[in-house]
C-alpha positions in Angstrom: -41.1 -7.0 12.8 -43.7 -5.8 10.4 -42.5 -4.7 6.9 -43.6 -1.2 7.7 -41.4 -0.9 10.7 -37.9 0.5 10.4 -35.0 -1.8 11.3 -33.0 -1.0 14.4 -30.1 1.3 13.8 -26.8 1.7 15.6 -26.4 -2.0 16.2 -22.9 -3.0 15.8 -22.1 -6.5 14.5 -18.9 -7.9 16.0 -16.4 -10.2 14.2 -17.6 -12.9 16.6 -21.2 -12.5 15.3 -20.0 -12.9 11.8 -17.8 -15.9 12.5 -20.7 -17.6 14.3 -23.1 -16.7 11.4 -20.5 -18.2 8.9 -20.3 -21.4 11.0 -24.1 -21.7 10.9 -24.2 -21.1 7.2 -21.8 -23.9 6.6 -23.8 -26.2 8.9 -27.0 -25.4 6.9 -25.6 -25.1 3.3 -22.4 -27.1 3.2 -18.7 -26.5 3.1 -16.5 -26.2 -0.1 -12.8 -26.2 -0.9 -11.0 -24.5 -3.9 -13.1 -21.5 -4.5 -15.4 -19.3 -2.3 -18.5 -21.1 -3.5 -19.3 -24.4 -5.1 -20.0 -23.8 -8.8 -23.8 -23.9 -9.0 -26.5 -21.8 -10.4 -29.5 -23.5 -8.9 -29.2 -22.1 -5.5 -28.5 -18.7 -3.9 -27.0 -20.4 -1.0 -24.2 -22.7 -2.4 -21.7 -24.6 -0.2 -18.9 -22.1 0.7 -15.4 -22.2 2.0 -14.7 -20.4 5.3 -13.9 -17.0 3.6 -17.0 -17.3 1.4 -19.2 -18.1 4.4 -17.8 -15.0 6.2 -18.6 -13.0 3.2 -22.1 -14.3 3.1 -22.6 -13.6 6.8 -21.3 -10.1 6.1 -23.2 -9.1 3.0 -26.3 -11.4 3.4 -25.7 -12.9 -0.1 -22.9 -14.4 -2.0 -20.1 -12.1 -2.8 -17.8 -12.7 -5.7 -15.4 -9.7 -5.2 -15.1 -8.6 -1.7 -13.6 -5.3 -2.8 -17.1 -4.5 -4.3 -18.6 -4.4 -0.7 -19.5 -0.9 0.6 -16.8 0.4 2.9 -18.6 -0.5 6.2 -19.3 -4.1 5.1 -15.8 -4.5 3.8 -14.4 -3.3 7.2 -16.6 -5.8 8.9 -15.5 -8.6 6.6 -11.8 -7.8 7.1 -12.2 -7.7 10.8 -13.9 -11.1 10.9 -11.2 -12.5 8.6 -8.5 -11.0 10.9 -10.1 -12.6 13.9 -10.1 -15.9 12.2 -6.5 -15.6 11.0 -5.5 -14.7 14.6 -7.2 -17.8 15.9 -5.6 -20.0 13.3 -2.2 -18.5 14.0 -2.6 -19.4 17.6 -4.3 -22.9 17.2 -3.6 -24.3 13.8 -0.6 -22.5 12.2 0.5 -23.4 8.8 4.1 -22.5 8.0 5.6 -22.2 4.6 9.3 -22.4 4.4 11.3 -21.6 1.2 14.3 -23.7 0.0 16.7 -21.5 2.0 14.7 -22.2 5.2 13.1 -18.8 5.5 9.5 -18.4 6.7 7.4 -17.1 3.8 4.2 -16.2 5.7 4.0 -14.9 9.2 0.2 -15.6 9.3 -1.8 -18.7 8.6 -3.7 -18.3 5.3 -7.4 -19.1 5.9 -7.6 -20.0 2.2 -4.8 -22.6 2.2 -5.9 -23.8 5.6 -9.5 -24.3 4.4 -8.2 -26.0 1.2 -5.9 -28.5 2.9 -7.0 -31.9 1.5 -7.0 -33.4 5.0 -9.4 -30.6 6.3 -12.9 -31.5 7.2 -16.1 -29.5 7.3 -16.4 -30.1 11.1 -12.9 -28.7 11.6 -13.7 -25.5 9.7 -17.1 -25.1 11.5 -15.4 -25.8 15.0 -12.6 -23.3 14.2 -15.1 -20.6 13.1 -17.0 -21.1 16.4 -13.9 -21.2 18.5 -12.5 -18.1 16.8 -15.8 -16.3 17.8 -15.5 -17.4 21.4 -11.9 -16.3 21.5 -12.7 -12.9 20.0 -15.4 -12.4 22.7 -13.0 -13.5 25.4 -10.4 -11.1 24.2 -12.8 -8.2 23.9 -14.7 -9.0 27.1 -18.0 -9.5 25.3 -20.8 -11.0 27.3 -19.9 -9.5 30.6 -17.2 -12.1 31.6 -13.9 -11.1 33.1 
């Protein structure tokens, strides 16, 4: 596309698209734990956690506060995160039980899942891709039944 051409409009990005872009980002730029992005000022594309990578896939740049996204981008980010949480709930649940034996969270936190000391970059990348495939399957994307 030439710089003088107008970009396509009306194209809807799905949560699966964003999850795959996040996985690709992590493959290319690295994975991080503890914060959205590795603390660095020498690159606009720092290693990121799963949520940070989804944010970059959504906004096209690093995002420090997701509430600052425009409403459409925020809705896309939240939809992709929800699809990721749904996948984690089904395939990698993390349960937090209080001292009385009550379940504290009914959903797996993608933040604590990402930051588990035993977690690997490959596990995160694989989960993002698998979550995208599951979203497509559940929403009959790609023409499959």
